[in-house]
DRENDO-1510 file (C-alpha; in Angstrom, 1 decimal, always signed):
<recs>
REC; n; res; u; v; w
REC; 1; MET; -2.2; -31.7; -11.4 .
REC; 2; PRO; -5.5; -33.7; -11.1 .
REC; 3; SER; -8.4; -32.7; -13.2 .
REC; 4; TYR; -11.9; -32.3; -11.8 .
REC; 5; THR; -15.3; -31.9; -13.3 .
REC; 6; LEU; -17.4; -29.0; -11.9 .
REC; 7; ASN; -19.5; -31.3; -9.7 .
REC; 8; GLU; -16.3; -33.1; -8.4 .
REC; 9; LEU; -14.8; -29.7; -7.6 .
REC; 10; ALA; -17.9; -28.6; -5.8 .
REC; 11; GLU; -18.0; -31.7; -3.7 .
REC; 12; LYS; -14.4; -31.1; -2.6 .
REC; 13; VAL; -14.9; -27.4; -1.9 .
REC; 14; GLU; -18.3; -27.8; -0.2 .
REC; 15; PRO; -17.0; -29.4; +3.1 .
REC; 16; GLN; -14.5; -26.6; +3.6 .
REC; 17; ALA; -17.2; -24.0; +2.8 .
REC; 18; ARG; -19.5; -25.6; +5.3 .
REC; 19; ARG; -16.7; -25.5; +8.0 .
REC; 20; ASP; -16.0; -21.9; +7.2 .
REC; 21; LYS; -19.7; -20.9; +7.5 .
REC; 22; ALA; -20.0; -22.9; +10.8 .
REC; 23; LEU; -17.0; -20.9; +12.1 .
REC; 24; ILE; -18.6; -17.6; +11.1 .
REC; 25; GLU; -21.9; -18.7; +12.7 .
REC; 26; ARG; -20.0; -19.2; +16.0 .
REC; 27; CYS; -18.2; -15.9; +15.5 .
REC; 28; ILE; -21.5; -14.1; +15.1 .
REC; 29; ASP; -22.9; -15.8; +18.2 .
REC; 30; GLY; -19.8; -14.7; +20.2 .
REC; 31; LEU; -20.2; -11.1; +18.9 .
REC; 32; GLY; -23.7; -11.1; +20.4 .
REC; 33; PHE; -22.2; -11.9; +23.8 .
REC; 34; TYR; -19.6; -9.3; +23.3 .
REC; 35; ALA; -22.3; -6.7; +22.6 .
REC; 36; ALA; -24.1; -7.8; +25.8 .
REC; 37; GLN; -21.0; -7.2; +27.9 .
REC; 38; ILE; -20.6; -3.7; +26.4 .
REC; 39; ALA; -24.2; -3.0; +27.2 .
REC; 40; GLU; -23.7; -4.0; +30.8 .
REC; 41; GLU; -20.8; -1.7; +31.2 .
REC; 42; ASP; -21.9; +1.2; +29.0 .
REC; 43; ARG; -25.5; +1.5; +28.0 .
REC; 44; ASN; -25.0; +4.0; +25.2 .
REC; 45; SER; -21.6; +2.8; +23.8 .
REC; 46; SER; -21.1; +3.2; +20.1 .
REC; 47; LYS; -19.2; -0.1; +20.2 .
REC; 48; ILE; -22.6; -1.9; +20.2 .
REC; 49; GLU; -23.5; -0.4; +16.9 .
REC; 50; LYS; -20.1; -1.2; +15.5 .
REC; 51; THR; -20.5; -4.8; +16.6 .
REC; 52; ARG; -24.0; -4.9; +15.0 .
REC; 53; THR; -22.5; -3.7; +11.8 .
REC; 54; PHE; -19.9; -6.5; +11.9 .
REC; 55; VAL; -22.7; -9.0; +12.2 .
REC; 56; GLU; -24.5; -7.6; +9.2 .
REC; 57; THR; -21.3; -7.6; +7.2 .
REC; 58; LEU; -20.4; -11.2; +8.1 .
REC; 59; VAL; -23.9; -12.5; +7.3 .
REC; 60; GLY; -23.9; -10.9; +3.9 .
REC; 61; TYR; -20.3; -11.7; +3.0 .
REC; 62; TRP; -20.7; -15.4; +3.8 .
REC; 63; GLY; -24.2; -15.7; +2.4 .
REC; 64; LEU; -25.6; -17.0; +5.7 .
REC; 65; ASN; -29.0; -15.5; +4.7 .
REC; 66; ASP; -29.1; -17.0; +1.3 .
REC; 67; SER; -31.1; -20.2; +1.3 .
REC; 68; GLU; -30.1; -21.0; -2.3 .
REC; 69; TYR; -26.5; -21.6; -1.2 .
REC; 70; TYR; -26.8; -22.3; +2.5 .
REC; 71; THR; -29.1; -24.9; +3.8 .
REC; 72; LYS; -29.1; -23.4; +7.3 .
REC; 73; ALA; -29.7; -19.9; +6.1 .
REC; 74; LYS; -31.7; -17.5; +8.2 .
REC; 75; PRO; -32.9; -13.9; +7.5 .
REC; 76; LEU; -30.5; -11.2; +8.6 .
REC; 77; GLU; -33.1; -9.9; +11.0 .
REC; 78; ASP; -32.9; -13.2; +12.9 .
REC; 79; TYR; -29.2; -12.8; +13.5 .
REC; 80; LEU; -29.6; -9.1; +14.6 .
REC; 81; ARG; -32.6; -10.0; +16.9 .
REC; 82; VAL; -30.4; -12.4; +18.8 .
REC; 83; LEU; -27.8; -9.7; +19.4 .
REC; 84; ASP; -30.4; -7.1; +20.3 .
REC; 85; ASP; -32.1; -9.5; +22.8 .
REC; 86; ARG; -28.8; -10.2; +24.5 .
REC; 87; VAL; -28.1; -6.5; +24.8 .
REC; 88; SER; -31.5; -5.8; +26.3 .
REC; 89; GLU; -31.1; -8.7; +28.8 .
REC; 90; ALA; -27.6; -7.5; +29.8 .
REC; 91; ARG; -29.0; -4.0; +30.6 .
REC; 92; THR; -31.6; -5.5; +32.9 .
REC; 93; SER; -30.0; -8.5; +34.5 .
REC; 94; GLY; -26.3; -8.6; +33.3 .
REC; 95; ALA; -24.4; -10.3; +30.6 .
REC; 96; VAL; -23.9; -14.1; +30.4 .
REC; 97; ALA; -21.2; -15.4; +28.1 .
REC; 98; GLY; -20.6; -18.9; +29.3 .
REC; 99; ASP; -17.1; -20.1; +28.4 .
REC; 100; VAL; -15.5; -16.7; +27.8 .
REC; 101; PHE; -12.2; -18.2; +26.6 .
REC; 102; GLN; -13.9; -20.4; +23.9 .
REC; 103; THR; -16.3; -17.6; +23.0 .
REC; 104; ALA; -13.3; -15.3; +22.5 .
REC; 105; LEU; -11.5; -17.9; +20.4 .
REC; 106; ASN; -14.6; -18.3; +18.1 .
REC; 107; VAL; -14.8; -14.6; +17.5 .
REC; 108; ILE; -11.1; -14.1; +16.9 .
REC; 109; TYR; -10.7; -17.1; +14.6 .
REC; 110; GLY; -13.9; -16.1; +12.7 .
REC; 111; LEU; -12.8; -12.5; +12.2 .
REC; 112; TYR; -9.4; -13.6; +11.1 .
REC; 113; GLN; -11.0; -16.0; +8.5 .
REC; 114; TYR; -13.0; -13.0; +7.3 .
REC; 115; GLY; -9.8; -10.8; +7.1 .
REC; 116; GLU; -7.9; -13.5; +5.1 .
REC; 117; GLU; -10.8; -13.9; +2.7 .
REC; 118; MET; -10.6; -10.2; +2.0 .
REC; 119; VAL; -6.8; -10.4; +1.5 .
REC; 120; VAL; -7.2; -13.1; -1.1 .
REC; 121; CYS; -10.4; -12.0; -2.9 .
REC; 122; GLN; -10.3; -8.2; -2.7 .
REC; 123; GLY; -6.7; -7.3; -2.1 .
REC; 124; ALA; -5.8; -3.6; -1.9 .
REC; 125; ASP; -9.4; -2.5; -2.3 .
REC; 126; ALA; -10.1; -3.9; +1.2 .
REC; 127; MET; -7.0; -2.7; +3.1 .
REC; 128; GLY; -9.0; -0.5; +5.4 .
REC; 129; ASP; -11.5; -3.2; +6.2 .
REC; 130; ILE; -8.8; -5.7; +6.9 .
REC; 131; LEU; -7.3; -3.3; +9.5 .
REC; 132; ASP; -10.7; -2.8; +11.0 .
REC; 133; VAL; -10.9; -6.6; +11.5 .
REC; 134; SER; -7.5; -6.6; +13.2 .
REC; 135; ASP; -8.5; -3.8; +15.5 .
REC; 136; MET; -11.8; -5.5; +16.3 .
REC; 137; MET; -9.9; -8.7; +17.3 .
REC; 138; LYS; -7.7; -6.7; +19.6 .
REC; 139; GLU; -10.6; -4.8; +21.1 .
REC; 140; ILE; -12.5; -8.0; +21.9 .
REC; 141; ALA; -9.4; -9.6; +23.4 .
REC; 142; ARG; -9.0; -6.6; +25.7 .
REC; 143; ALA; -12.6; -6.6; +26.8 .
REC; 144; TRP; -12.4; -10.3; +27.8 .
REC; 145; ASP; -8.9; -10.2; +29.2 .
REC; 146; PHE; -7.9; -12.6; +26.5 .
REC; 147; GLU; -4.1; -12.8; +26.4 .
REC; 148; SER; -2.6; -15.3; +23.9 .
REC; 149; ASP; +0.2; -15.5; +21.4 .
REC; 150; ILE; -2.5; -16.7; +18.9 .
REC; 151; LEU; -4.1; -13.3; +18.9 .
REC; 152; ASP; -0.7; -11.5; +18.4 .
REC; 153; SER; +0.2; -13.9; +15.6 .
REC; 154; LEU; -3.1; -13.5; +13.7 .
REC; 155; THR; -3.4; -9.8; +13.9 .
REC; 156; ALA; +0.3; -9.3; +13.0 .
REC; 157; ARG; -0.2; -11.4; +9.9 .
REC; 158; LEU; -3.2; -9.4; +8.7 .
REC; 159; GLU; -1.3; -6.1; +9.3 .
REC; 160; SER; +1.8; -7.4; +7.6 .
REC; 161; GLU; -0.3; -8.3; +4.5 .
REC; 162; VAL; -1.7; -4.8; +4.4 .
REC; 163; ARG; +1.8; -3.3; +4.6 .
REC; 164; ASP; +2.9; -5.6; +1.8 .
REC; 165; MET; +0.0; -4.4; -0.3 .
REC; 166; LEU; +0.8; -0.7; +0.4 .
REC; 167; GLY; +4.4; -1.4; -0.4 .
REC; 168; SER; +3.4; -2.5; -3.9 .
REC; 169; ILE; +1.3; +0.6; -4.5 .
REC; 170; THR; +2.7; +3.9; -5.8 .
REC; 171; LEU; +1.1; +6.7; -3.7 .
REC; 172; PRO; -0.7; +9.4; -5.7 .
REC; 173; GLY; +1.1; +12.7; -6.0 .
REC; 174; HIS; +4.7; +13.5; -5.3 .
REC; 175; PRO; +7.1; +13.3; -2.4 .
REC; 176; VAL; +7.5; +16.6; -0.5 .
REC; 177; SER; +10.3; +17.8; +1.8 .
REC; 178; GLY; +10.9; +21.0; +3.8 .
REC; 179; VAL; +7.2; +21.7; +4.5 .
REC; 180; VAL; +6.0; +21.6; +8.1 .
REC; 181; ASN; +2.7; +22.4; +9.7 .
REC; 182; VAL; +2.2; +22.4; +13.6 .
REC; 183; GLY; +5.2; +20.1; +13.9 .
REC; 184; TYR; +4.1; +17.6; +11.2 .
REC; 185; ALA; +6.4; +17.3; +8.2 .
REC; 186; VAL; +4.5; +16.9; +4.9 .
REC; 187; THR; +5.9; +13.8; +3.1 .
REC; 188; GLN; +3.5; +13.4; +0.2 .
REC; 189; ALA; +1.0; +15.6; -1.6 .
REC; 190; VAL; -1.4; +15.8; -4.5 .
REC; 191; MET; -2.5; +19.1; -6.1 .
REC; 192; PHE; -5.6; +19.2; -8.1 .
REC; 193; GLU; -6.6; +21.5; -11.0 .
REC; 194; ASN; -8.6; +23.8; -8.7 .
REC; 195; GLY; -5.5; +24.5; -6.6 .
REC; 196; LEU; -6.5; +22.4; -3.5 .
REC; 197; SER; -4.3; +19.6; -2.3 .
REC; 198; ILE; -4.5; +16.4; -0.2 .
REC; 199; VAL; -1.3; +15.9; +2.0 .
REC; 200; LEU; +0.2; +13.2; +4.1 .
REC; 201; ALA; +2.3; +14.2; +7.1 .
REC; 202; HIS; +4.3; +12.8; +10.0 .
REC; 203; HIS; +5.2; +13.9; +13.5 .
REC; 204; PRO; +7.2; +11.2; +15.3 .
REC; 205; ASP; +6.6; +12.7; +18.8 .
REC; 206; ALA; +2.9; +13.4; +18.5 .
REC; 207; PRO; +0.3; +11.1; +20.2 .
REC; 208; SER; -1.1; +10.4; +16.7 .
REC; 209; PRO; +2.0; +10.7; +14.6 .
REC; 210; PHE; +0.4; +10.5; +11.1 .
REC; 211; VAL; -2.2; +12.8; +9.6 .
REC; 212; THR; -3.9; +13.6; +6.3 .
REC; 213; TRP; -5.1; +17.2; +5.6 .
REC; 214; ARG; -6.8; +19.1; +2.9 .
REC; 215; PHE; -4.6; +22.1; +2.0 .
REC; 216; GLY; -5.0; +25.3; +0.1 .
REC; 217; VAL; -3.9; +28.9; -0.3 .
REC; 218; ASP; -6.2; +31.9; +0.1 .
REC; 219; ASP; -6.4; +35.0; -2.1 .
REC; 220; GLU; -3.9; +36.8; +0.1 .
REC; 221; GLY; -1.4; +34.0; -0.1 .
REC; 222; GLY; -2.1; +32.5; +3.3 .
REC; 223; LYS; -1.8; +28.7; +3.6 .
REC; 224; TRP; -4.4; +26.7; +5.5 .
REC; 225; TYR; -4.8; +23.1; +6.5 .
REC; 226; GLU; -8.2; +21.6; +7.4 .
REC; 227; TRP; -10.2; +18.4; +8.0 .
REC; 228; GLY; -7.3; +16.6; +9.6 .
REC; 229; HIS; -7.6; +12.8; +10.0 .
REC; 230; TYR; -5.1; +11.6; +12.6 .
REC; 231; PHE; -3.7; +8.0; +12.9 .
REC; 232; SER; -1.5; +6.0; +15.1 .
REC; 233; THR; -0.1; +3.9; +12.3 .
REC; 234; GLU; +1.4; +4.8; +8.9 .
REC; 235; SER; -0.6; +2.1; +7.2 .
REC; 236; ARG; -3.9; +3.7; +8.3 .
REC; 237; ALA; -2.7; +7.1; +7.2 .
REC; 238; LYS; -1.6; +6.0; +3.8 .
REC; 239; ILE; -4.9; +4.2; +3.2 .
REC; 240; ASP; -6.8; +7.3; +4.2 .
REC; 241; TYR; -4.6; +9.5; +1.9 .
REC; 242; ILE; -5.3; +7.2; -1.1 .
REC; 243; SER; -9.0; +7.2; -0.3 .
REC; 244; ARG; -9.2; +11.0; +0.1 .
REC; 245; VAL; -7.4; +11.6; -3.1 .
REC; 246; GLY; -9.7; +9.2; -5.0 .
REC; 247; ASP; -12.9; +10.5; -3.4 .
REC; 248; TYR; -12.0; +14.1; -4.0 .
REC; 249; ALA; -11.1; +13.6; -7.7 .
REC; 250; GLU; -14.3; +11.6; -8.3 .
REC; 251; GLN; -16.6; +14.0; -6.3 .
REC; 252; TYR; -15.5; +17.1; -8.3 .
REC; 253; GLY; -14.5; +15.5; -11.5 .
REC; 254; ILE; -11.0; +17.0; -11.5 .
REC; 255; THR; -7.5; +15.6; -12.1 .
REC; 256; GLU; -4.1; +16.0; -10.6 .
REC; 257; ARG; -1.7; +18.6; -11.7 .
REC; 258; PRO; +2.1; +18.7; -11.0 .
REC; 259; LEU; +3.1; +20.3; -7.7 .
REC; 260; PRO; +5.0; +23.6; -8.0 .
REC; 261; THR; +7.8; +22.1; -6.0 .
REC; 262; ALA; +8.0; +19.1; -8.3 .
REC; 263; ALA; +8.0; +21.4; -11.4 .
REC; 264; ALA; +10.7; +23.6; -9.9 .
REC; 265; GLU; +12.8; +20.6; -9.1 .
REC; 266; ALA; +12.4; +19.2; -12.6 .
REC; 267; ASP; +13.8; +22.6; -13.9 .
REC; 268; ALA; +16.7; +22.7; -11.5 .
REC; 269; GLU; +17.6; +19.0; -11.3 .
REC; 270; GLN; +21.1; +18.2; -12.5 .
REC; 271; ASN; +21.2; +14.5; -11.9 .
REC; 272; TYR; +17.8; +13.6; -13.5 .
REC; 273; ASN; +17.6; +10.6; -11.2 .
REC; 274; MET; +14.2; +11.3; -9.7 .
REC; 275; ILE; +11.7; +14.0; -8.7 .
REC; 276; ASP; +11.8; +13.3; -5.0 .
REC; 277; GLY; +11.6; +16.7; -3.3 .
REC; 278; VAL; +15.4; +17.0; -3.0 .
REC; 279; LYS; +17.3; +19.0; -5.7 .
REC; 280; ASN; +20.5; +17.7; -7.1 .
REC; 281; ASN; +20.7; +14.7; -4.8 .
REC; 282; GLU; +23.6; +12.4; -5.7 .
REC; 283; GLY; +22.9; +9.3; -7.6 .
REC; 284; GLU; +24.4; +5.9; -6.9 .
REC; 285; PRO; +28.2; +6.0; -7.0 .
REC; 286; LYS; +29.7; +4.5; -10.1 .
REC; 287; PRO; +31.9; +1.4; -9.6 .
REC; 288; ASP; +35.7; +1.8; -9.9 .
REC; 289; LEU; +36.5; -0.5; -12.8 .
REC; 290; THR; +40.2; +0.3; -12.6 .
REC; 291; ASP; +40.5; -1.3; -9.2 .
REC; 292; GLY; +42.3; +1.8; -7.9 .
REC; 293; GLN; +45.1; +1.7; -10.6 .
REC; 294; THR; +46.6; +5.0; -11.9 .
REC; 295; HIS; +46.5; +5.9; -15.6 .
REC; 296; LYS; +50.3; +5.4; -15.8 .
REC; 297; LYS; +50.0; +2.0; -14.3 .
REC; 298; LEU; +47.2; +1.0; -16.7 .
REC; 299; CYS; +49.4; +2.2; -19.6 .
REC; 300; GLU; +52.1; -0.2; -18.5 .
REC; 301; LEU; +49.7; -3.1; -18.1 .
REC; 302; ALA; +47.9; -2.4; -21.5 .
REC; 303; PRO; +50.1; -0.1; -23.6 .
REC; 304; GLU; +48.3; -1.1; -26.9 .
REC; 305; THR; +44.9; +0.2; -25.6 .
REC; 306; LEU; +45.8; +3.3; -23.6 .
REC; 307; PRO; +47.8; +6.4; -24.7 .
REC; 308; GLU; +50.8; +7.3; -22.6 .
REC; 309; ASP; +50.2; +9.9; -19.9 .
REC; 310; ASN; +52.5; +12.8; -20.7 .
REC; 311; GLY; +50.7; +15.2; -18.4 .
REC; 312; GLU; +48.7; +16.7; -21.3 .
REC; 313; LYS; +45.1; +16.0; -22.3 .
REC; 314; PRO; +44.9; +14.5; -25.8 .
REC; 315; SER; +43.8; +17.0; -28.5 .
REC; 316; VAL; +40.7; +15.9; -30.3 .
REC; 317; LEU; +41.3; +18.3; -33.2 .
REC; 318; LYS; +44.9; +17.0; -33.6 .
REC; 319; GLN; +43.6; +13.4; -33.7 .
REC; 320; ILE; +41.1; +14.4; -36.5 .
REC; 321; ARG; +43.8; +16.2; -38.6 .
REC; 322; GLU; +46.2; +13.2; -38.3 .
REC; 323; SER; +43.4; +10.9; -39.4 .
REC; 324; ARG; +42.6; +13.0; -42.5 .
REC; 325; GLU; +46.3; +13.2; -43.5 .
REC; 326; ALA; +46.7; +9.5; -43.2 .
REC; 327; SER; +43.7; +8.9; -45.5 .
REC; 328; ARG; +45.1; +11.3; -48.2 .
REC; 329; GLN; +48.5; +9.4; -48.2 .
REC; 330; SER; +47.0; +5.9; -48.5 .
REC; 331; PRO; +46.1; +4.7; -52.0 .
REC; 332; LYS; +42.4; +4.5; -52.7 .
REC; 333; GLN; +40.9; +1.0; -52.8 .
REC; 334; LYS; +38.6; -0.1; -55.5 .
REC; 335; PRO; +35.1; -0.9; -54.4 .
REC; 336; GLU; +34.8; -4.4; -53.1 .
REC; 337; ARG; +31.4; -4.6; -54.9 .
REC; 338; GLU; +32.8; -3.9; -58.3 .
REC; 339; ASN; +32.3; -7.4; -59.6 .
REC; 340; GLU; +28.8; -7.4; -58.2 .
REC; 341; LEU; +27.9; -4.3; -60.2 .
REC; 342; GLN; +28.9; -6.1; -63.5 .
REC; 343; GLY; +26.3; -8.7; -63.0 .
REC; 344; PRO; +26.6; -12.5; -62.8 .
REC; 345; GLU; +28.7; -14.5; -65.3 .
REC; 346; LEU; +26.6; -16.4; -67.8 .
</recs>
């Protein structure tokens, strides 16, 4: 592997960094045109504010307003002013995007680059933001009637990377089975010291098949679920579940305690294979090392290692008695270490 000085490494990295920042500049410019199109169709759309937030995030993340590291740096206010001016113009005289296809490509590739940077640099901490990027790419493609395998490939890659990260994480709490609320089966839950819980649930036939709730039991024993967050994908629901558990524990300074169902299962579990919400579930079947042979057949094949099968179980006590009688009848042997105890010859 070649060795570089710090200056040599900077010279090699800088061209790529300049290309990345130029791509993000074009992406931000395209987002301004996208905001203008939204303004033309819906003057008060919340999508404009979301697009504006993306511009702020991209400028800060890539340091486009930091003159110390970027020679073409501009204040954040300049980037936002361009977007706001296009929105105002669109509301009065209509939006103008120029080459819509190329503008859409700039935005989609720029957002994808941002998503990949978060995958590499922030990992699981940015899972929700990465999915936000993927959703934004799809939203812009729909608005501009942009249909391309490129979009499908890029968004699928980001979403797959998030699923992989989730697959490597152990969800807080314990698996749950047999608990249903309004058709949603609770699959995972965390109970805190104050008795409240955060739960994750699934309803395959619901318009939004995944949900997280806060759960509790009142003084009269009644169960309640509140503050439901509903999602169309399992990844989004799991990320929200992890976030809600962490936020609640941090906000109130409390810790998790075992679920009653998990404790009950631990007391009743016979197989000791896992605490998974299912009592006494069978473990993995043991392999048949005899290859299907009967005990009698094995005795014939290896008579010196197996006792003959006479239809009776061998008596352990009988074997102990026989062993003691044999030891009494055999002459006692002198200790093998007798010469050692006399010391070395001089």
